[in-house]
C-alpha positions, -999 to +999 in steps of 0.1 A: +336+462-780+332+483-810+327+459-839+342+484-864+375+487-847+383+454-831+388+445-795+384+470-767+408+473-738+401+485-704+421+493-673+414+508-639+448+524-639+444+561-647+481+565-655+483+535-678+451+547-697+465+582-701+499+568-713+482+546-739+461+575-752+492+596-754+507+569-776+480+575-802+455+549-792+421+565-793+395+560-765+364+541-772+332+560-779+324+557-742+359+562-727+349+557-690+328+531-674+318+534-637+309+500-623+290+496-591+292+462-575+268+445-551+297+442-527+300+480-525+335+480-541+328+503-570+355+509-596+362+527-628+374+514-662+390+535-688+383+521-723+404+523-754+407+507-788+430+479-798+454+499-821+468+534-826+451+557-851+479+550-876+477+512-870+513+509-860+509+503-822+490+475-806+474+483-773+483+448-760+520+456-766+517+487-744+500+467-717+529+443-719+555+471-717+537+485-687+537+451-669+574+446-676+586+481-669+622+472-658+629+449-687+611+471-713+628+503-704+663+486-705+656+470-739+640+501-755+654+532-737+646+556-765+610+545-772+584+572-765+564+549-742+595+543-721+599+580-716+563+583-705+566+554-681+599+567-666+583+601-661+553+585-643+575+562-621+598+591-611+570+614-598+571+624-561+548+605-538+528+636-531+522+643-569+484+643-573+470+676-585+473+690-620+497+717-607+519+691-590+520+670-622+530+702-641+557+710-616+571+675-619+570+679-658+588+713-655+616+697-634+617+665-656+619+685-689+640+713-674+617+740-686+598+767-667+562+763-655+554+792-679+567+771-708+547+741-696+516+762-696+523+777-729+531+743-745+499+728-731+474+756-736+489+775-766+475+774-800+489+752-814+498+729-786+532+712-783+519+678-794+505+694-826+538+712-835+563+687-823+545+654-819+576+632-815+593+654-789+596+644-752+577+675-741+548+665-763+547+630-747+551+642-712+527+671-714+503+651-735+502+625-708+492+651-682+465+665-705+451+630-712+453+620-675+432+649-663+408+646-693+401+610-682+398+621-646+373+648-656+353+623-676+351+599-647+339+627-624+313+638-649+300+602-653+298+600-615+279+633-612+254+622-639+249+588-624+261+571-656+273+538-643+268+500-648+259+476-621+278+444-618+255+417-607+266+382-596+244+351-595+264+320-587+291+318-613+274+342-637+285+379-637+268+406-658+271+443-662+237+459-665+233+496-672+216+516-645+197+534-672+177+503-682+141+502-671+134+482-640+115+456-661+145+451-684+169+448-655+148+423-638+144+403-670+182+402-675+188+392-639+162+364-642+180+350-672+213+346-653 
């Protein structure tokens, strides 16, 4: 948790994390945590702050909207987060790569792939010129999704991960970068 900004939120769902970032919620200073467990079931957590940059959106409300997709999208069909969620839920089952997500966005927004590329890589980008437009939300989501994915891959390459250790009912996350002496001390205190 970052004491200057309030509570931290984390999720292992890459699409949810990217959708929340697209909503204006900034990532934490360390946006990705790779967690190795003693059971061998390693996982990733994407970390974000508790409110949007402008203070108008609570991260907890976006988690709630995500969890109640059907109800939320019916109650708030024009809300930008609804548009992002509908875009994500409508993707083809074989939509995995950057190009496949862009093809899906091209069809969803009814614009050419060239326009998608121009909107995402141009200077300025669509989310800078038309931040409240549907293309800004959809293409911003894709940009955030692959930025988070690249961050996770980079952390994996550099060995930047925490180890989850369990002792009875106690659970602790211990950085792999701690010295052996400090790790052993922490484990002995569990």
